Structures are given as structure tokens and as C-alpha cells.
C-alpha positions as CSV (number, residue, x, y, z in Angstrom):
1,M,97.2,82.3,156.6
2,R,94.7,79.2,154.5
3,N,95.0,80.8,151.5
4,E,99.1,81.4,151.8
5,M,99.6,77.4,153.2
6,I,97.3,75.7,150.2
7,G,98.6,78.7,147.8
8,A,102.6,77.5,149.0
9,I,101.7,73.4,148.6
10,V,100.5,74.2,144.8
11,R,103.3,76.2,144.4
12,R,105.4,73.3,145.3
13,A,103.1,71.2,142.9
14,I,104.1,73.2,140.2
15,E,107.5,73.2,140.7
16,H,108.1,69.6,141.2
17,P,106.5,67.2,139.2
18,E,107.7,64.4,142.1
19,F,105.8,65.7,145.2
20,R,102.7,66.8,142.6
21,K,102.5,62.8,141.8
22,R,103.0,61.9,145.7
23,L,100.3,64.6,146.6
24,V,97.9,62.7,144.2
25,E,98.7,59.2,145.6
26,N,98.9,60.3,149.4
27,P,98.8,64.1,150.0
28,Q,98.6,63.3,154.2
29,D,102.7,61.4,153.4
30,A,103.4,64.0,150.7
31,L,102.4,67.1,152.8
32,T,104.5,65.4,156.1
33,S,107.4,64.6,154.3
34,H,108.4,68.1,153.3
35,G,107.3,69.9,156.2
36,F,103.7,70.8,155.6
37,A,101.1,70.8,159.0
38,L,97.6,71.1,158.0
39,E,94.6,71.8,160.0
40,D,91.3,69.7,159.5
41,S,90.2,72.9,156.9
42,E,93.4,73.1,155.3
43,M,93.1,69.4,154.4
44,A,89.9,69.5,153.4
45,E,90.6,72.1,150.7
46,I,93.7,69.9,149.1
47,E,91.5,67.4,149.5
48,R,88.9,69.1,147.1
49,I,91.8,70.3,144.8
50,R,92.9,66.5,144.1
51,T,89.5,65.1,143.9
52,S,89.1,68.1,140.9
53,M,92.6,67.4,138.9
54,G,91.1,64.1,137.8
55,D,93.0,62.8,134.8
56,S,93.5,66.3,133.0
57,D,96.8,65.8,130.7
58,D,97.1,69.5,131.4
59,T,97.7,69.5,135.0
60,E,100.3,72.4,135.2
61,K,97.7,74.7,133.6
62,R,95.3,73.7,135.7
63,L,97.6,74.0,139.2
64,V,98.7,77.6,137.5
65,S,94.6,78.2,137.5
66,I,94.0,77.0,141.7
67,A,97.5,78.7,142.4
68,E,95.5,82.5,141.0
69,E,92.6,81.4,142.8
70,Y,94.6,81.6,146.0
71,G,96.6,84.6,144.7
72,V,99.9,83.0,144.1
73,R,101.9,84.1,141.2
74,P,103.4,80.4,141.1
75,R,105.8,81.7,138.2
76,P,107.4,85.1,139.2
77,N,109.4,85.2,136.0
78,E,106.3,85.9,133.8
């Protein structure tokens, strides 16, 4: 279940740039406003991912890589 939840969040971040921006700025608020309820371990994993993103110019590519780590195909048409 944990991987599915994190994968869904990463997928949402890929598909919705505004959510991605809010997730980086204030993860708890972004997640709550989009209906995600995370346990402490899931929130810690999201925080780890968030801090690993850095200031990369290719954020979407990094998110796709993270999604694949969690077994999520972020773009089913590809």
C-alpha cells in the first residue's frame, strides 16, 4: 500500500506542475488539499524524495525515475 500511495503522489506531481510546486514548498498542505492522508513513514519518504529533487532543471525526468522505482508507469500512453 505504501508504494501505491507514494506512486500516486509522484504521478500527480508529474501530471500537475502546480501540485508539484506546492509539494516542494509545503508538502503537508499540498497533500492534504489533494486528499492524501499519509502515515508518518510515508510522509518521511515523501520528504526524502522532496529533498532529493534539489534544483534540478529536469524535475519531470527525475519524477518519472522515482515513479518507476515505485512500480508506477506515469505515462501509460508511452
